[in-house]
Legacy VTK file of the C-alpha trace (Angstrom):
# vtk DataFile Version 3.0
C-alpha trace
ASCII
DATASET POLYDATA
POINTS 134 float
0.000 0.000 0.000
1.436 3.332 -1.049
1.371 6.591 0.898
-1.319 8.062 -1.373
-3.516 4.976 -0.900
-3.150 5.154 2.892
-4.018 8.864 2.973
-6.931 8.234 0.613
-8.297 5.624 3.041
-7.893 8.090 5.924
-9.855 10.660 3.908
-12.581 8.070 3.284
-12.799 7.389 7.025
-12.981 11.110 7.838
-15.764 11.545 5.251
-17.632 8.612 6.792
-17.298 10.208 10.228
-18.703 13.484 8.851
-21.687 11.719 7.306
-22.207 9.684 10.480
-22.196 12.844 12.590
-24.982 14.282 10.457
-27.120 11.127 10.479
-26.739 10.260 14.171
-26.960 13.892 15.234
-30.167 14.446 13.273
-31.696 11.322 14.829
-30.762 12.559 18.307
-32.200 16.009 17.527
-35.496 14.447 16.409
-35.630 12.225 19.503
-35.066 15.270 21.715
-37.786 17.084 19.744
-40.229 14.264 20.481
-39.363 14.454 24.185
-39.849 18.229 24.210
-43.211 17.943 22.442
-44.400 15.327 24.944
-43.153 17.492 27.787
-45.015 20.510 26.458
-41.969 22.696 25.790
-42.981 25.798 23.847
-39.699 26.126 21.986
-39.522 22.494 20.790
-39.510 23.343 17.070
-36.919 26.119 17.504
-34.685 23.762 19.485
-35.068 21.131 16.750
-34.007 23.608 14.079
-31.023 24.756 16.126
-29.969 21.176 16.900
-30.213 19.980 13.302
-28.423 23.112 12.095
-25.551 22.567 14.512
-25.248 18.917 13.486
-25.211 19.790 9.794
-22.590 22.448 10.432
-20.368 20.067 12.398
-20.705 17.346 9.750
-19.880 19.771 6.941
-16.833 21.017 8.836
-15.566 17.441 9.141
-16.174 16.944 5.408
-14.182 20.109 4.732
-11.314 18.643 6.768
-11.410 15.581 4.506
-11.437 17.817 1.419
-8.455 19.808 2.705
-6.483 16.607 3.267
-7.455 15.320 -0.172
-6.632 18.638 -1.863
-3.222 19.028 -0.230
-1.991 15.441 -0.048
-3.832 13.100 -2.399
-4.809 14.975 -5.550
-3.858 18.633 -5.701
-5.915 19.755 -8.711
-8.105 22.682 -9.648
-11.185 20.454 -9.460
-10.497 19.436 -5.855
-9.869 23.079 -4.933
-13.223 24.001 -6.538
-15.032 21.305 -4.521
-13.387 22.570 -1.350
-14.391 26.151 -2.151
-18.022 25.187 -2.856
-18.313 23.401 0.494
-16.704 26.324 2.300
-19.150 28.713 0.638
-22.053 26.507 1.735
-20.882 26.348 5.355
-20.170 30.069 5.923
-23.781 31.380 5.693
-25.065 28.407 7.677
-22.567 29.098 10.455
-23.558 32.784 10.580
-27.246 31.881 10.718
-26.789 29.361 13.528
-24.699 31.820 15.550
-27.325 34.535 15.076
-30.170 32.206 16.093
-28.400 31.018 19.212
-27.565 34.592 20.332
-30.956 36.206 19.749
-33.363 36.232 22.699
-36.580 34.240 22.297
-39.557 36.318 21.255
-42.481 36.681 23.615
-45.223 34.419 22.299
-48.826 35.131 23.279
-50.839 32.171 24.447
-53.603 31.088 22.111
-56.809 33.022 22.695
-55.332 35.508 25.158
-55.989 39.217 24.866
-52.518 40.065 26.199
-50.070 39.773 23.315
-46.950 41.032 25.099
-44.237 43.297 23.739
-42.924 43.383 20.201
-39.210 42.624 20.050
-37.084 43.799 17.147
-33.618 42.261 16.970
-31.193 44.142 14.744
-27.548 43.627 13.960
-26.226 45.681 16.887
-29.279 46.374 19.019
-32.501 44.948 20.403
-35.578 47.182 20.661
-38.679 46.366 22.706
-41.950 48.103 21.758
-44.961 48.150 24.069
-48.384 47.297 22.613
-50.233 49.708 24.966
LINES 1 135
134 0 1 2 3 4 5 6 7 8 9 10 11 12 13 14 15 16 17 18 19 20 21 22 23 24 25 26 27 28 29 30 31 32 33 34 35 36 37 38 39 40 41 42 43 44 45 46 47 48 49 50 51 52 53 54 55 56 57 58 59 60 61 62 63 64 65 66 67 68 69 70 71 72 73 74 75 76 77 78 79 80 81 82 83 84 85 86 87 88 89 90 91 92 93 94 95 96 97 98 99 100 101 102 103 104 105 106 107 108 109 110 111 112 113 114 115 116 117 118 119 120 121 122 123 124 125 126 127 128 129 130 131 132 133
């Protein structure tokens, strides 16, 4: 077995780990969602979205590691650099979105049928504004 074959097998294992992270992580996120729904948690869907997003992000980052290894060691070509760049471009907006969702405060949700709706919350890039409905 040559050096390139050994590194290629390592890359295959790293790619398998990345795919496994996404599959197992999504299953865990859906199981947690089911528990939250049974428990009556109001933010169950939001927590599901955040959990699945984090798992996808982690899996894609592991796949990018495999692409970097492949691009540098196994087959340094323009095609492999293009694949690496496309994955990096897909991960960057997802990472920004997940960070923004996890930092923003939860919005006040009125209960169904109540006359009290609560404040309006506007979350901007550098500020949060709360408006009263009175």
